[in-house]
C-alpha positions in Angstrom: 26.5 -10.7 21.8 24.4 -12.0 19.0 26.3 -14.2 16.6 26.2 -13.6 12.8 23.2 -15.1 11.1 22.7 -16.3 7.6 19.3 -15.5 6.0 17.8 -15.8 2.6 16.1 -12.7 1.1 13.7 -12.8 -1.9 12.2 -9.8 -3.8 9.4 -10.2 -6.2 6.4 -8.6 -7.9 8.7 -5.9 -9.3 10.5 -5.1 -6.0 13.5 -6.9 -7.4 14.0 -4.0 -9.9 15.1 -1.8 -6.9 17.9 -4.4 -6.2 19.5 -4.5 -9.7 16.9 -7.0 -10.8 18.3 -9.7 -8.4 15.4 -11.7 -6.9 17.4 -13.8 -4.4 20.1 -12.8 -1.9 21.9 -15.0 0.5 23.3 -12.8 3.2 25.1 -13.1 6.5 24.2 -10.4 9.0 27.2 -9.5 11.2 27.3 -10.0 14.9 26.1 -7.2 17.1 25.3 -6.5 20.7 21.5 -7.3 20.4 19.6 -9.9 18.4 18.7 -8.9 14.8 15.1 -7.9 14.3 13.1 -6.9 11.1 13.5 -3.2 11.8 17.3 -3.6 11.9 17.2 -5.8 8.8 15.3 -3.1 6.8 18.0 -0.6 7.7 20.7 -3.1 6.7 18.9 -3.8 3.4 18.8 0.0 2.6 22.5 0.4 3.3 23.7 -2.7 1.6 21.3 -4.0 -1.1 18.9 -1.3 -2.2 20.2 0.3 -5.3 17.6 2.9 -6.3 14.4 4.7 -5.3 14.2 3.8 -1.6 10.9 5.6 -1.4 9.4 2.7 -3.3 10.5 0.1 -0.7 10.5 1.8 2.7 8.4 4.4 4.4 9.6 5.6 7.7 10.9 2.6 9.7 8.9 0.0 7.8 8.2 -1.2 4.4 6.0 0.9 2.2 2.3 -0.1 2.1 1.7 -2.4 -0.8 4.7 -4.6 0.0 3.8 -8.0 1.3 6.4 -9.4 3.7 6.6 -13.1 4.5 8.8 -14.7 7.1 9.3 -18.4 6.6 6.1 -18.4 4.4 4.0 -16.7 7.1 2.6 -13.1 6.9 4.9 -11.0 9.0 1.9 -9.4 10.7 1.5 -12.8 12.5 5.2 -12.9 13.4 5.4 -9.5 15.1 6.3 -7.3 12.1 9.3 -5.1 12.9 9.9 -6.7 16.3 10.3 -10.2 14.9 13.8 -11.5 16.0 15.5 -13.1 13.0 16.8 -16.6 13.3 19.7 -18.3 11.4 18.4 -19.6 8.1 15.2 -17.6 8.1 13.6 -16.9 4.7 12.3 -13.4 4.3 10.3 -12.5 1.1 9.2 -9.0 0.0 6.5 -8.9 -2.7 5.3 -5.7 -4.3 1.6 -5.7 -4.9 1.7 -2.3 -6.6 1.7 -2.5 -10.4 1.5 0.1 -13.0 -1.3 0.0 -15.5 
């Protein structure tokens, strides 16, 4: 069984507005039978943190195009995207690159 893990989440570039304007969240993910990955984290975020307009943050099983995701300051595309297995004390940043004009 995977032990609970503590991670730091950050939302920026306007994405924080979907989370009551809160840019930083320190969360502890509960233990579960398999290790936490990014796909499971996105579901957890939707159920526990996302306050409004989920269509602006997620699309299908992933983040919406236009949201840059960094895991420990590295592009998540280099880390395996949805399959990346989260580690205790990971820092995950979501930055919206979509802005109104």
